[in-house]
KOLGUFI-848062 format. One record per residue: residue number from 1; residue in one letter; chain; x, y, z of N, C-alpha, C, O in turn. Coordinates in Angstrom, 3 decimals, m for minus. Each point is the difference from the previous one (the first is absolute). Example, Ala and Ser with C-alpha at 12.3 -4.5 7.8 and 13.67 -1.06 7.14 Angstrom:
2
<marza k="1" r="a" c="A" n_X="13.190" n_Y="m5.690" n_Z="7.800" ca_X="m0.890" ca_Y="1.190" ca_Z="0.000" c_X="0.900" c_Y="1.200" c_Z="0.000" o_X="1.036" o_Y="m0.019" o_Z="0.665"/>
<marza k="2" r="s" c="A" n_X="m1.386" n_Y="1.069" n_Z="m1.385" ca_X="0.820" ca_Y="1.190" ca_Z="0.060" c_X="m0.770" c_Y="1.090" c_Z="0.730" o_X="0.509" o_Y="1.108" o_Z="0.169"/>
//
This chain:
94
<marza k="1" r="m" c="A" n_X="84.931" n_Y="140.591" n_Z="295.676" ca_X="0.800" ca_Y="0.587" ca_Z="m1.056" c_X="0.687" c_Y="m1.084" c_Z="m0.830" o_X="0.166" o_Y="0.145" o_Z="m1.211"/>
<marza k="2" r="l" c="A" n_X="0.225" n_Y="m1.213" n_Z="1.863" ca_X="0.654" ca_Y="m1.085" ca_Z="m0.716" c_X="m0.941" c_Y="m0.618" c_Z="m1.036" o_X="0.430" o_Y="m0.368" o_Z="m1.094"/>
<marza k="3" r="q" c="A" n_X="m1.703" n_Y="0.256" n_Z="1.439" ca_X="m0.984" ca_Y="m0.534" ca_Z="m0.945" c_X="m0.101" c_Y="0.882" c_Z="m1.245" o_X="m0.065" o_Y="m0.508" o_Z="m1.119"/>
<marza k="4" r="i" c="A" n_X="0.052" n_Y="1.804" n_Z="1.311" ca_X="m0.067" ca_Y="0.927" ca_Z="m1.136" c_X="1.253" c_Y="m0.138" c_Z="m0.859" o_X="m0.085" o_Y="m0.028" o_Z="m1.227"/>
<marza k="5" r="k" c="A" n_X="1.235" n_Y="m0.056" n_Z="1.867" ca_X="1.255" ca_Y="m0.183" ca_Z="m0.733" c_X="m0.056" c_Y="m1.282" c_Z="m0.834" o_X="0.421" o_Y="m0.007" o_Z="m1.157"/>
<marza k="6" r="n" c="A" n_X="m0.938" n_Y="m1.073" n_Z="1.740" ca_X="m0.103" ca_Y="m1.264" ca_Z="m0.724" c_X="m0.966" c_Y="0.112" c_Z="m1.180" o_X="0.256" o_Y="m0.569" o_Z="m1.061"/>
<marza k="7" r="m" c="A" n_X="m1.347" n_Y="1.289" n_Z="1.232" ca_X="m0.961" ca_Y="0.176" ca_Z="m1.091" c_X="0.628" c_Y="0.789" c_Z="m1.151" o_X="m0.212" o_Y="m0.327" o_Z="m1.167"/>
<marza k="8" r="v" c="A" n_X="0.982" n_Y="1.364" n_Z="1.495" ca_X="0.682" ca_Y="0.782" ca_Z="m1.034" c_X="1.018" c_Y="m0.876" c_Z="m0.731" o_X="0.105" o_Y="0.061" o_Z="m1.225"/>
<marza k="9" r="f" c="A" n_X="0.635" n_Y="m0.864" n_Z="1.961" ca_X="0.965" ca_Y="m0.903" ca_Z="m0.613" c_X="m0.708" c_Y="m0.992" c_Z="m0.914" o_X="0.431" o_Y="m0.223" o_Z="m1.131"/>
<marza k="10" r="l" c="A" n_X="m1.517" n_Y="m0.371" n_Z="1.620" ca_X="m0.755" ca_Y="m0.961" ca_Z="m0.803" c_X="m0.536" c_Y="0.645" c_Z="m1.275" o_X="0.054" o_Y="m0.600" o_Z="m1.073"/>
<marza k="11" r="d" c="A" n_X="m0.568" n_Y="1.813" n_Z="1.189" ca_X="m0.516" ca_Y="0.715" ca_Z="m1.165" c_X="1.094" c_Y="0.181" c_Z="m1.047" o_X="m0.224" o_Y="m0.274" o_Z="m1.179"/>
<marza k="12" r="s" c="A" n_X="1.422" n_Y="0.737" n_Z="1.601" ca_X="1.060" ca_Y="0.189" ca_Z="m0.988" c_X="0.545" c_Y="m1.300" c_Z="m0.534" o_X="0.412" o_Y="m0.065" o_Z="m1.158"/>
<marza k="13" r="a" c="A" n_X="m0.398" n_Y="m0.979" n_Z="1.974" ca_X="0.475" ca_Y="m1.296" ca_Z="m0.480" c_X="m0.939" c_Y="m0.562" c_Z="m1.062" o_X="0.455" o_Y="m0.507" o_Z="m1.026"/>
<marza k="14" r="i" c="A" n_X="m1.741" n_Y="0.591" n_Z="1.263" ca_X="m0.948" ca_Y="m0.483" ca_Z="m1.009" c_X="0.121" c_Y="0.831" c_Z="m1.270" o_X="m0.028" o_Y="m0.541" o_Z="m1.106"/>
<marza k="15" r="h" c="A" n_X="0.163" n_Y="1.856" n_Z="1.263" ca_X="0.154" ca_Y="0.880" ca_Z="m1.172" c_X="1.215" c_Y="m0.395" c_Z="m0.838" o_X="m0.066" o_Y="m0.026" o_Z="m1.229"/>
<marza k="16" r="a" c="A" n_X="1.168" n_Y="m0.278" n_Z="1.898" ca_X="1.238" ca_Y="m0.314" ca_Z="m0.713" c_X="0.046" c_Y="m1.429" c_Z="m0.527" o_X="0.528" o_Y="m0.241" o_Z="m1.086"/>
<marza k="17" r="l" c="A" n_X="m1.070" n_Y="m0.703" n_Z="1.838" ca_X="0.203" ca_Y="m1.411" ca_Z="m0.338" c_X="m1.191" c_Y="m0.691" c_Z="m0.642" o_X="0.178" o_Y="m0.940" o_Z="m0.775"/>
<marza k="18" r="a" c="A" n_X="m1.386" n_Y="1.388" n_Z="1.082" ca_X="m1.172" ca_Y="m0.748" ca_Z="m0.484" c_X="m1.213" c_Y="0.905" c_Z="m0.237" o_X="m1.044" o_Y="m0.211" o_Z="0.617"/>
<marza k="19" r="p" c="A" n_X="1.159" n_Y="1.212" n_Z="m1.493" ca_X="m1.134" ca_Y="0.907" ca_Z="m0.197" c_X="m1.223" c_Y="m0.659" c_Z="m0.641" o_X="m1.096" o_Y="0.559" o_Z="0.048"/>
<marza k="20" r="q" c="A" n_X="1.269" n_Y="m1.730" n_Z="m0.643" ca_X="m1.132" ca_Y="m0.683" ca_Z="m0.634" c_X="m0.598" c_Y="m1.101" c_Z="0.883" o_X="m0.842" o_Y="m0.771" o_Z="m0.462"/>
<marza k="21" r="v" c="A" n_X="1.268" n_Y="0.693" n_Z="1.720" ca_X="m0.546" ca_Y="m1.017" ca_Z="0.895" c_X="m1.484" c_Y="0.291" c_Z="0.245" o_X="m0.397" o_Y="1.153" o_Z="0.166"/>
<marza k="22" r="d" c="A" n_X="m0.409" n_Y="m2.209" n_Z="m0.147" ca_X="m1.431" ca_Y="0.137" ca_Z="0.243" c_X="m0.227" c_Y="0.111" c_Z="1.504" o_X="0.184" o_Y="m0.970" o_Z="0.736"/>
<marza k="23" r="l" c="A" n_X="m0.579" n_Y="2.143" n_Z="m0.289" ca_X="m0.162" ca_Y="0.240" ca_Z="1.428" c_X="m1.166" c_Y="m0.786" c_Z="0.593" o_X="0.048" o_Y="m0.374" o_Z="1.172"/>
<marza k="24" r="i" c="A" n_X="m1.077" n_Y="0.122" n_Z="m1.943" ca_X="m1.148" ca_Y="m0.762" ca_Z="0.508" c_X="0.429" c_Y="m1.406" c_Z="0.387" o_X="m0.294" o_Y="m0.459" o_Z="1.103"/>
<marza k="25" r="s" c="A" n_X="0.984" n_Y="m0.221" n_Z="m2.000" ca_X="0.428" ca_Y="m1.367" ca_Z="0.322" c_X="1.107" c_Y="m0.006" c_Z="1.058" o_X="0.058" o_Y="m0.911" o_Z="0.827"/>
<marza k="26" r="l" c="A" n_X="0.816" n_Y="1.917" n_Z="m0.846" ca_X="1.063" ca_Y="0.084" ca_Z="0.996" c_X="m0.568" c_Y="0.154" c_Z="1.407" o_X="0.441" o_Y="m0.680" o_Z="0.927"/>
<marza k="27" r="f" c="A" n_X="m1.414" n_Y="1.567" n_Z="m0.764" ca_X="m0.609" ca_Y="0.170" ca_Z="1.312" c_X="m0.730" c_Y="m1.269" c_Z="0.424" o_X="m0.025" o_Y="m0.329" o_Z="1.186"/>
<marza k="28" r="g" c="A" n_X="m0.563" n_Y="m0.381" n_Z="m2.130" ca_X="m0.635" ca_Y="m1.286" ca_Z="0.314" c_X="1.002" c_Y="m1.014" c_Z="0.517" o_X="m0.275" o_Y="m0.726" o_Z="0.955"/>
<marza k="29" r="e" c="A" n_X="1.435" n_Y="0.679" n_Z="m1.588" ca_X="1.044" ca_Y="m0.923" ca_Z="0.438" c_X="0.509" c_Y="0.353" c_Z="1.402" o_X="0.216" o_Y="m0.883" o_Z="0.829"/>
<marza k="30" r="v" c="A" n_X="m0.028" n_Y="2.168" n_Z="m0.577" ca_X="0.469" ca_Y="0.442" ca_Z="1.318" c_X="m1.046" c_Y="m0.329" c_Z="1.063" o_X="0.338" o_Y="m0.501" o_Z="1.073"/>
<marza k="31" r="f" c="A" n_X="m1.600" n_Y="0.781" n_Z="m1.367" ca_X="m1.098" ca_Y="m0.300" ca_Z="0.923" c_X="m0.020" c_Y="m1.489" c_Z="0.348" o_X="m0.078" o_Y="m0.375" o_Z="1.170"/>
<marza k="32" r="t" c="A" n_X="0.148" n_Y="m0.458" n_Z="m2.195" ca_X="m0.041" ca_Y="m1.447" ca_Z="0.211" c_X="1.204" c_Y="m0.471" c_Z="0.817" o_X="m0.140" o_Y="m0.821" o_Z="0.907"/>
<marza k="33" r="r" c="A" n_X="1.304" n_Y="1.336" n_Z="m1.231" ca_X="1.209" ca_Y="m0.414" ca_Z="0.728" c_X="m0.061" c_Y="0.411" c_Z="1.467" o_X="0.403" o_Y="m0.763" o_Z="0.878"/>
<marza k="34" r="l" c="A" n_X="m0.904" n_Y="1.964" n_Z="m0.613" ca_X="m0.142" ca_Y="0.446" ca_Z="1.380" c_X="m0.947" c_Y="m0.910" c_Z="0.777" o_X="0.264" o_Y="m0.336" o_Z="1.155"/>
<marza k="35" r="l" c="A" n_X="m1.369" n_Y="m0.062" n_Z="m1.792" ca_X="m0.936" ca_Y="m0.894" ca_Z="0.683" c_X="0.616" c_Y="m1.362" c_Z="0.264" o_X="m0.167" o_Y="m0.564" o_Z="1.081"/>
<marza k="36" r="v" c="A" n_X="0.874" n_Y="0.039" n_Z="m2.063" ca_X="0.590" ca_Y="m1.333" ca_Z="0.163" c_X="1.076" c_Y="0.019" c_Z="1.082" o_X="0.045" o_Y="m0.883" o_Z="0.857"/>
<marza k="37" r="e" c="A" n_X="0.817" n_Y="1.893" n_Z="m0.902" ca_X="1.130" ca_Y="0.026" ca_Z="0.920" c_X="m0.323" c_Y="0.581" c_Z="1.369" o_X="0.632" o_Y="m0.365" o_Z="0.991"/>
<marza k="38" r="h" c="A" n_X="m1.611" n_Y="1.268" n_Z="m0.924" ca_X="m0.255" ca_Y="0.712" ca_Z="1.253" c_X="m1.461" c_Y="m0.032" c_Z="0.431" o_X="m0.397" o_Y="0.751" o_Z="0.891"/>
<marza k="39" r="g" c="A" n_X="m0.401" n_Y="m1.605" n_Z="m1.505" ca_X="m1.424" ca_Y="m0.062" ca_Z="0.301" c_X="m0.299" c_Y="m0.279" c_Z="1.459" o_X="m0.897" o_Y="0.618" o_Z="0.573"/>
<marza k="40" r="a" c="A" n_X="1.624" n_Y="m1.531" n_Z="0.034" ca_X="m0.232" ca_Y="m0.335" ca_Z="1.410" c_X="0.289" c_Y="1.197" c_Z="0.905" o_X="m0.729" o_Y="0.250" o_Z="0.960"/>
<marza k="41" r="q" c="A" n_X="1.790" n_Y="0.483" n_Z="m1.270" ca_X="0.333" ca_Y="1.176" ca_Z="0.806" c_X="m1.026" c_Y="1.102" c_Z="m0.190" o_X="m0.354" o_Y="0.690" o_Z="0.955"/>
<marza k="42" r="i" c="A" n_X="m0.130" n_Y="m0.517" n_Z="m2.188" ca_X="m1.050" ca_Y="0.994" ca_Z="m0.265" c_X="m1.246" c_Y="m0.343" c_Z="0.813" o_X="m0.603" o_Y="0.878" o_Z="0.616"/>
<marza k="43" r="a" c="A" n_X="0.224" n_Y="m2.143" n_Z="m0.615" ca_X="m1.175" ca_Y="m0.433" ca_Z="0.753" c_X="0.181" c_Y="0.271" c_Z="1.487" o_X="m0.927" o_Y="0.451" o_Z="0.672"/>
<marza k="44" r="a" c="A" n_X="2.119" n_Y="m0.727" n_Z="m0.162" ca_X="0.261" ca_Y="0.207" ca_Z="1.429" c_X="0.021" c_Y="1.483" c_Z="0.372" o_X="m0.535" o_Y="0.387" o_Z="1.039"/>
<marza k="45" r="d" c="A" n_X="1.147" n_Y="0.439" n_Z="m1.880" ca_X="0.160" ca_Y="1.422" ca_Z="0.319" c_X="m1.266" c_Y="0.812" c_Z="m0.243" o_X="m0.350" o_Y="0.871" o_Z="0.797"/>
<marza k="46" r="v" c="A" n_X="m0.331" n_Y="m1.158" n_Z="m1.895" ca_X="m1.115" ca_Y="0.844" ca_Z="m0.421" c_X="m1.351" c_Y="m0.650" c_Z="0.232" o_X="m1.017" o_Y="0.683" o_Z="0.122"/>
<marza k="47" r="g" c="A" n_X="1.012" n_Y="m1.988" n_Z="m0.063" ca_X="m1.263" ca_Y="m0.700" ca_Z="0.189" c_X="m0.754" c_Y="m0.260" c_Z="m1.288" o_X="m1.202" o_Y="m0.264" o_Z="0.019"/>
<marza k="48" r="i" c="A" n_X="1.901" n_Y="0.338" n_Z="m1.130" ca_X="m0.603" ca_Y="m0.285" ca_Z="m1.305" c_X="0.343" c_Y="m1.429" c_Z="m0.372" o_X="1.156" o_Y="m0.410" o_Z="0.095"/>
<marza k="49" r="d" c="A" n_X="m2.139" n_Y="m0.336" n_Z="m0.512" ca_X="0.227" ca_Y="m1.376" ca_Z="m0.423" c_X="0.579" c_Y="0.018" c_Z="m1.411" o_X="m0.721" o_Y="0.331" o_Z="m0.942"/>
<marza k="50" r="p" c="A" n_X="2.000" n_Y="m0.676" n_Z="0.761" ca_X="0.604" ca_Y="0.056" ca_Z="m1.332" c_X="m0.644" c_Y="m0.976" c_Z="m0.985" o_X="0.108" o_Y="0.190" o_Z="m1.211"/>
<marza k="51" r="a" c="A" n_X="m0.772" n_Y="m1.224" n_Z="1.710" ca_X="m0.666" ca_Y="m0.947" ca_Z="m0.900" c_X="m1.176" c_Y="0.649" c_Z="m0.716" o_X="m0.420" o_Y="m0.472" o_Z="m1.056"/>
<marza k="52" r="k" c="A" n_X="m0.112" n_Y="1.547" n_Z="1.621" ca_X="m1.145" ca_Y="0.682" ca_Z="m0.614" c_X="0.426" c_Y="1.111" c_Z="m0.961" o_X="m0.833" o_Y="0.579" o_Z="m0.697"/>
<marza k="53" r="l" c="A" n_X="2.117" n_Y="m0.290" n_Z="0.664" ca_X="0.494" ca_Y="1.055" ca_Z="m0.881" c_X="0.379" c_Y="m0.579" c_Z="m1.352" o_X="0.486" o_Y="m1.127" o_Z="m0.089"/>
<marza k="54" r="k" c="A" n_X="m0.707" n_Y="1.896" n_Z="m0.950" ca_X="0.453" ca_Y="m0.377" ca_Z="m1.333" c_X="0.306" c_Y="1.269" c_Z="m0.776" o_X="m0.553" o_Y="1.065" o_Z="0.275"/>
<marza k="55" r="w" c="A" n_X="1.423" n_Y="m1.193" n_Z="m1.226" ca_X="0.383" ca_Y="1.141" ca_Z="m0.826" c_X="m1.161" c_Y="0.359" c_Z="m0.908" o_X="m0.514" o_Y="m0.843" o_Z="m0.735"/>
<marza k="56" r="d" c="A" n_X="0.112" n_Y="2.091" n_Z="0.792" ca_X="m1.082" ca_Y="0.507" ca_Z="m0.838" c_X="0.539" c_Y="1.156" c_Z="m0.834" o_X="0.099" o_Y="1.123" o_Z="0.496"/>
<marza k="57" r="p" c="A" n_X="0.248" n_Y="m1.379" n_Z="m1.749" ca_X="0.574" ca_Y="1.074" ca_Z="m0.805" c_X="m0.960" c_Y="1.165" c_Z="m0.218" o_X="0.447" o_Y="1.115" o_Z="m0.269"/>
<marza k="58" r="s" c="A" n_X="m1.747" n_Y="m1.345" n_Z="0.377" ca_X="m0.944" ca_Y="1.103" ca_Z="m0.218" c_X="0.148" c_Y="1.063" c_Z="1.094" o_X="m0.177" o_Y="1.188" o_Z="m0.270"/>
<marza k="59" r="g" c="A" n_X="0.499" n_Y="m1.603" n_Z="1.504" ca_X="0.236" ca_Y="0.967" ca_Z="1.067" c_X="1.224" c_Y="0.861" c_Z="m0.287" o_X="m0.024" o_Y="1.213" o_Z="0.214"/>
<marza k="60" r="f" c="A" n_X="1.092" n_Y="m1.841" n_Z="m0.699" ca_X="1.205" ca_Y="0.737" ca_Z="m0.373" c_X="m0.317" c_Y="0.969" c_Z="m1.130" o_X="0.423" o_Y="1.155" o_Z="0.030"/>
<marza k="61" r="k" c="A" n_X="m1.167" n_Y="m1.624" n_Z="m1.025" ca_X="m0.351" ca_Y="0.850" ca_Z="m1.137" c_X="m0.826" c_Y="1.204" c_Z="0.447" o_X="0.219" o_Y="1.116" o_Z="m0.473"/>
<marza k="62" r="t" c="A" n_X="m1.159" n_Y="m1.338" n_Z="1.375" ca_X="m0.819" ca_Y="1.097" ca_Z="0.503" c_X="0.860" c_Y="1.043" c_Z="0.695" o_X="m0.185" o_Y="1.199" o_Z="m0.209"/>
<marza k="63" r="q" c="A" n_X="1.124" n_Y="m1.649" n_Z="1.035" ca_X="0.879" ca_Y="0.927" ca_Z="0.702" c_X="0.873" c_Y="0.796" c_Z="m0.964" o_X="0.351" o_Y="1.146" o_Z="0.279"/>
<marza k="64" r="m" c="A" n_X="m0.004" n_Y="m1.747" n_Z="m1.403" ca_X="0.832" ca_Y="0.681" ca_Z="m0.991" c_X="m0.836" c_Y="0.821" c_Z="m0.983" o_X="0.554" o_Y="0.670" o_Z="m0.873"/>
<marza k="65" r="g" c="A" n_X="m1.879" n_Y="m0.717" n_Z="1.007" ca_X="m0.872" ca_Y="0.748" ca_Z="m0.902" c_X="m0.151" c_Y="m0.650" c_Z="m1.357" o_X="m0.261" o_Y="0.682" o_Z="m0.991"/>
<marza k="66" r="l" c="A" n_X="0.423" n_Y="m1.997" n_Z="0.935" ca_X="m0.095" ca_Y="m0.735" ca_Z="m1.257" c_X="m1.354" c_Y="m0.686" c_Z="m0.099" o_X="m0.605" o_Y="m0.342" o_Z="1.017"/>
<marza k="67" r="s" c="A" n_X="0.137" n_Y="0.143" n_Z="m2.227" ca_X="m1.241" ca_Y="m0.733" ca_Z="m0.195" c_X="0.289" c_Y="m1.503" c_Z="0.020" o_X="1.148" o_Y="m0.418" o_Z="m0.158"/>
<marza k="68" r="d" c="A" n_X="m2.183" n_Y="m0.384" n_Z="0.351" ca_X="0.176" ca_Y="m1.451" ca_Z="0.101" c_X="0.480" c_Y="m0.638" c_Z="m1.299" o_X="0.538" o_Y="m1.107" o_Z="0.021"/>
<marza k="69" r="d" c="A" n_X="m0.724" n_Y="1.791" n_Z="m1.155" ca_X="0.424" ca_Y="m0.595" ca_Z="m1.266" c_X="1.504" c_Y="0.122" c_Z="m0.242" o_X="0.512" o_Y="m0.567" o_Z="m0.965"/>
<marza k="70" r="v" c="A" n_X="0.201" n_Y="1.294" n_Z="1.821" ca_X="1.455" ca_Y="0.119" ca_Z="m0.108" c_X="0.625" c_Y="m1.298" c_Z="0.508" o_X="m0.256" o_Y="m0.425" o_Z="1.126"/>
<marza k="71" r="s" c="A" n_X="1.078" n_Y="m0.197" n_Z="m1.969" ca_X="0.595" ca_Y="m1.278" ca_Z="0.409" c_X="1.448" c_Y="0.148" c_Z="0.466" o_X="0.475" o_Y="m0.807" o_Z="0.799"/>
<marza k="72" r="t" c="A" n_X="0.224" n_Y="1.816" n_Z="m1.283" ca_X="1.372" ca_Y="0.242" ca_Z="0.444" c_X="0.173" c_Y="1.482" c_Z="0.308" o_X="m0.676" o_Y="0.854" o_Z="m0.574"/>
<marza k="73" r="f" c="A" n_X="1.579" n_Y="m0.573" n_Z="1.475" ca_X="0.304" ca_Y="1.377" ca_Z="0.383" c_X="1.478" c_Y="0.046" c_Z="0.329" o_X="0.423" o_Y="m0.481" o_Z="1.051"/>
<marza k="74" r="t" c="A" n_X="0.358" n_Y="1.054" n_Z="m1.942" ca_X="1.451" ca_Y="0.002" ca_Z="0.154" c_X="0.479" c_Y="1.234" c_Z="0.760" o_X="m0.757" o_Y="0.941" o_Z="0.238"/>
<marza k="75" r="y" c="A" n_X="2.026" n_Y="m0.972" n_Z="0.132" ca_X="0.597" ca_Y="1.153" ca_Z="0.657" c_X="m0.029" c_Y="1.212" c_Z="m0.941" o_X="m0.217" o_Y="1.125" o_Z="0.449"/>
<marza k="76" r="d" c="A" n_X="0.434" n_Y="m1.348" n_Z="m1.739" ca_X="m0.088" ca_Y="1.098" ca_Z="m0.966" c_X="m1.402" c_Y="0.593" c_Z="m0.014" o_X="m0.151" o_Y="1.217" o_Z="m0.106"/>
<marza k="77" r="d" c="A" n_X="m0.886" n_Y="m2.063" n_Z="0.214" ca_X="m1.382" ca_Y="0.494" ca_Z="0.081" c_X="m0.181" c_Y="0.855" c_Z="1.256" o_X="m0.650" o_Y="1.045" o_Z="m0.034"/>
<marza k="78" r="l" c="A" n_X="1.228" n_Y="m1.498" n_Z="1.124" ca_X="m0.088" ca_Y="0.740" ca_Z="1.257" c_X="0.650" c_Y="1.370" c_Z="m0.139" o_X="m0.546" o_Y="0.998" o_Z="0.471"/>
<marza k="79" r="q" c="A" n_X="1.695" n_Y="m0.944" n_Z="m1.106" ca_X="0.690" ca_Y="1.280" ca_Z="m0.198" c_X="m0.831" c_Y="0.942" c_Z="m0.862" o_X="m0.056" o_Y="1.200" o_Z="0.268"/>
<marza k="80" r="a" c="A" n_X="m0.586" n_Y="m1.735" n_Z="m1.297" ca_X="m0.863" ca_Y="0.827" ca_Z="m0.857" c_X="m1.156" c_Y="0.578" c_Z="0.816" o_X="m0.355" o_Y="1.167" o_Z="m0.167"/>
<marza k="81" r="r" c="A" n_X="m0.233" n_Y="m1.977" n_Z="1.048" ca_X="m1.094" ca_Y="0.477" ca_Z="0.862" c_X="0.503" c_Y="1.085" c_Z="0.951" o_X="m0.697" o_Y="0.984" o_Z="0.249"/>
<marza k="82" r="r" c="A" n_X="1.894" n_Y="m1.164" n_Z="0.275" ca_X="0.573" ca_Y="1.017" ca_Z="0.891" c_X="0.184" c_Y="1.324" c_Z="m0.725" o_X="m0.306" o_Y="1.060" o_Z="0.547"/>
<marza k="83" r="r" c="A" n_X="0.811" n_Y="m1.119" n_Z="m1.792" ca_X="0.182" ca_Y="1.234" ca_Z="m0.781" c_X="m1.349" c_Y="0.682" c_Z="m0.235" o_X="m0.105" o_Y="1.221" o_Z="0.122"/>
<marza k="84" r="l" c="A" n_X="m0.915" n_Y="m1.992" n_Z="m0.455" ca_X="m1.330" ca_Y="0.548" ca_Z="m0.236" c_X="m0.539" c_Y="0.677" c_Z="1.261" o_X="m0.557" o_Y="1.096" o_Z="m0.073"/>
<marza k="85" r="i" c="A" n_X="0.717" n_Y="m1.729" n_Z="1.203" ca_X="m0.481" ca_Y="0.572" ca_Z="1.260" c_X="0.746" c_Y="1.290" c_Z="0.326" o_X="m0.603" o_Y="0.975" o_Z="0.447"/>
<marza k="86" r="r" c="A" n_X="1.917" n_Y="m0.973" n_Z="m0.671" ca_X="0.778" ca_Y="1.229" ca_Z="0.248" c_X="m0.480" c_Y="1.137" c_Z="m0.885" o_X="m0.116" o_Y="1.138" o_Z="0.456"/>
<marza k="87" r="r" c="A" n_X="m0.170" n_Y="m1.445" n_Z="m1.740" ca_X="m0.505" ca_Y="1.036" ca_Z="m0.909" c_X="m1.360" c_Y="0.502" c_Z="0.469" o_X="m0.254" o_Y="1.204" o_Z="m0.007"/>
<marza k="88" r="r" c="A" n_X="m0.611" n_Y="m2.108" n_Z="0.411" ca_X="m1.319" ca_Y="0.420" ca_Z="0.480" c_X="0.112" c_Y="0.861" c_Z="1.253" o_X="m0.695" o_Y="1.008" o_Z="0.125"/>
<marza k="89" r="l" c="A" n_X="1.560" n_Y="m1.399" n_Z="0.799" ca_X="0.169" ca_Y="0.797" ca_Z="1.221" c_X="0.600" c_Y="1.374" c_Z="m0.291" o_X="m0.270" o_Y="0.965" o_Z="0.715"/>
<marza k="90" r="a" c="A" n_X="1.078" n_Y="m0.884" n_Z="m1.758" ca_X="0.590" ca_Y="1.280" ca_Z="m0.378" c_X="m0.985" c_Y="0.866" c_Z="m0.774" o_X="0.286" o_Y="1.161" o_Z="m0.293"/>
<marza k="91" r="g" c="A" n_X="m1.453" n_Y="m1.727" n_Z="m0.041" ca_X="m1.029" ca_Y="0.765" ca_Z="m0.710" c_X="0.186" c_Y="0.027" c_Z="m1.503" o_X="m0.603" o_Y="0.823" o_Z="m0.689"/>
<marza k="92" r="k" c="A" n_X="1.432" n_Y="m1.714" n_Z="0.179" ca_X="0.226" ca_Y="m0.046" ca_Z="m1.437" c_X="m0.971" c_Y="m0.967" c_Z="m0.638" o_X="m0.463" o_Y="m0.942" o_Z="0.642"/>
<marza k="93" r="a" c="A" n_X="0.158" n_Y="1.171" n_Z="m1.894" ca_X="m0.910" ca_Y="m0.886" ca_Z="m0.734" c_X="0.677" c_Y="m1.330" c_Z="m0.273" o_X="1.227" o_Y="m0.099" o_Z="m0.042"/>
<marza k="94" r="e" c="A" n_X="m2.052" n_Y="m0.920" n_Z="m0.142" ca_X="0.515" ca_Y="m1.338" ca_Z="m0.314" c_X="0.525" c_Y="0.044" c_Z="m1.383" o_X="0.492" o_Y="m1.009" o_Z="m0.506"/>
//
């Protein structure tokens, strides 16, 4: 439950403080920092060699439903996608 609370807090903080932040590059920075600071522990706990890992923005884009030609994806873009999905789930036209 604490993780969910933190995600909700993070969502509102980004909305209020940095809606134009590029999520693709931000996730890349977080990924890289985690490997640099915690790579040895990841290798010990999970058995993954951190030296073989690298940030691949195309994987992030695929998970977000973006095409490879998209170079930036902001929090505002994410909110627009959420609204579109809610409308589609409600059965309303785009």
